[in-house]
C-alpha positions in Angstrom: -10.1 14.5 -14.1 -8.2 14.7 -10.8 -5.6 11.7 -10.1 -6.9 10.9 -6.5 -4.5 8.5 -4.8 -5.7 6.1 -1.7 -2.7 4.9 0.4 -3.7 1.7 3.1 -1.6 1.5 5.7 -2.0 0.1 9.2 -1.9 3.0 11.8 -0.3 6.2 11.2 1.8 6.4 14.6 5.4 7.3 14.6 7.5 4.8 13.1 9.8 4.1 9.5 7.1 3.4 7.8 4.6 5.2 8.6 7.4 8.4 8.2 7.8 6.9 4.6 4.0 7.3 3.7 3.9 11.2 5.3 6.3 11.7 3.1 5.0 10.3 -0.1 1.1 11.3 1.2 2.8 15.0 1.1 5.3 15.1 -1.6 2.0 13.9 -4.0 0.2 16.5 -2.5 2.5 19.0 -3.2 2.9 17.6 -7.0 -0.8 18.1 -7.8 -2.4 15.2 -6.6 -5.4 14.6 -4.2 -4.4 12.3 -1.4 -6.6 9.8 0.6 -4.7 8.1 3.8 -7.1 4.9 4.8 -5.7 4.0 8.3 -6.0 3.9 11.9 -5.5 7.6 13.2 -2.2 7.8 14.8 0.3 10.6 16.0 1.0 11.5 11.8 -2.7 12.2 11.6 -3.6 15.9 12.8 0.0 16.9 11.0 -1.3 15.1 7.6 -4.8 17.3 7.7 -3.4 20.3 8.7 -1.3 19.7 5.1 -3.9 19.1 3.3 -4.1 14.8 3.2 -7.7 13.7 3.7 -7.7 11.1 6.1 -10.3 8.0 6.6 -10.2 6.2 9.8 -9.8 2.7 8.8 -8.9 -0.6 10.5 -7.2 -3.2 8.0 -7.2 -7.4 10.0 -6.4 -10.2 9.0 -8.8 -12.6 8.0 -11.8 -10.0 8.2 -13.4 -9.7 4.7 -13.9 -5.4 4.8 -13.9 -5.2 1.0 -16.9 -4.2 0.4 -16.9 -1.8 2.8 -13.1 -0.6 1.2 -15.3 -1.1 -2.2 -17.6 2.3 -0.9 -15.3 4.2 -0.4 -13.0 4.0 -3.4 -16.3 4.2 -5.2 -17.1 7.1 -2.9 -14.1 9.3 -3.3 -13.4 8.4 -7.3 -10.0 7.2 -6.4 -7.3 6.4 -9.2 -5.2 4.5 -8.1 -4.6 2.6 -4.6 -1.1 2.4 -2.7 -0.8 -0.6 -0.6 2.0 -0.2 2.1 1.2 -3.5 4.7 0.3 -6.9 4.0 -2.3 -6.7 6.4 -3.9 -4.6 3.7 -3.6 -6.9 0.9 -6.6 -8.9 0.8 -9.3 -6.0 1.2 -7.4 -3.3 -0.8 -6.3 -6.1 -3.6 -9.7 -7.7 -3.6 -11.2 -4.1 -3.7 -8.9 -2.9 -6.7 -9.5 -6.6 -8.8 -13.3 -6.1 -8.5 -12.9 -2.2 -9.7 -10.4 -2.4 -12.1 -8.1 0.0 -10.2 -4.3 0.2 -10.4 -2.6 -0.6 -7.3 1.0 0.1 -6.0 2.7 -2.6 -3.3 5.6 -0.9 -0.9 7.8 -3.5 0.6 9.5 -1.8 3.2 11.0 -5.0 4.6 12.7 -8.7 4.2 9.6 -10.4 4.5 10.7 -13.8 4.0 9.0 -14.5 7.7 6.0 -12.6 7.2 4.9 -14.7 3.8 5.6 -17.6 5.9 3.9 -16.2 8.8 1.1 -15.3 6.2 0.3 -18.4 4.5 0.6 -20.1 8.3 -1.7 -18.3 9.7 -3.7 -16.2 7.9 -6.6 -17.3 5.1 -3.6 -16.4 1.7 -1.9 -18.9 0.0 1.3 -18.3 -1.7 -0.8 -18.9 -4.9 -3.1 -15.6 -3.6 0.2 -13.7 -2.7 1.9 -14.4 -6.2 -1.5 -13.0 -8.4 -1.5 -9.9 -5.6 2.2 -9.2 -7.0 1.4 -10.2 -10.5 -1.3 -7.5 -11.1 0.4 -4.6 -9.0 0.9 -2.1 -11.4 4.5 -1.7 -9.4 6.4 -3.1 -6.7 8.3 -0.6 -4.7 11.2 -1.7 -2.7 13.3 -0.5 -0.3 16.5 -2.3 -1.0 17.8 -4.9 -3.9 17.3 -7.8 -1.5 13.8 -7.1 -1.1 13.4 -6.8 -4.5 15.2 -10.1 -5.3 13.7 -12.4 -2.5 10.3 -11.1 -3.9 11.2 -11.2 -7.3 12.6 -15.2 -6.6 10.0 -16.6 -4.6 7.4 -15.5 -7.0 8.5 -15.6 -10.0 7.9 -11.5 -11.1 9.9 -10.2 -13.8 12.0 -7.9 -12.7 10.3 -5.0 -14.6 7.4 -5.4 -12.3 9.9 -3.7 -10.0 10.9 -0.7 -8.7 13.9 -0.3 -5.8 13.8 3.4 -3.6 16.6 2.4 -1.4 15.8 6.0 0.8 11.8 6.2 0.6 11.9 9.0 2.5 13.5 10.9 -0.4 10.4 11.0 -2.7 11.1 13.7 -5.3 11.2 11.1 -7.4 8.2 10.2 -8.4 
């Protein structure tokens, strides 16, 4: 069976995270994976499609339960692994992966101290839930040692769970 990867993002407009996702998708496709991106459409969308990436127009939202809708997408496409790039995707994507027993990787692109606080204070999510999301990830990919150390200390997660990719644009190491 061909490995099918679904990458989750907020949007595919031009930006640092989006450029990393663009490069990741192209690199994974070149390595023989079937790659899908679930995201709102943006500046990169048409170029990704021209490069053989399948695009699913999907709006991730805080405080909006779209898990069942996302489960249908994963089942229909027979996805084997999910890559999650933004906190806005966590509840929908991680919960779908839990229910379907699909491995997932979380990517931490920035120092998230205030973002975690914002999630806990503004959204219907607890630090315990975030800890479960991170503990159950197949891997947590961080852009810096500081991001890794902060996440590891805050959620008491074992170091072997982490991978640091300082320049997430160079994805040849995948």
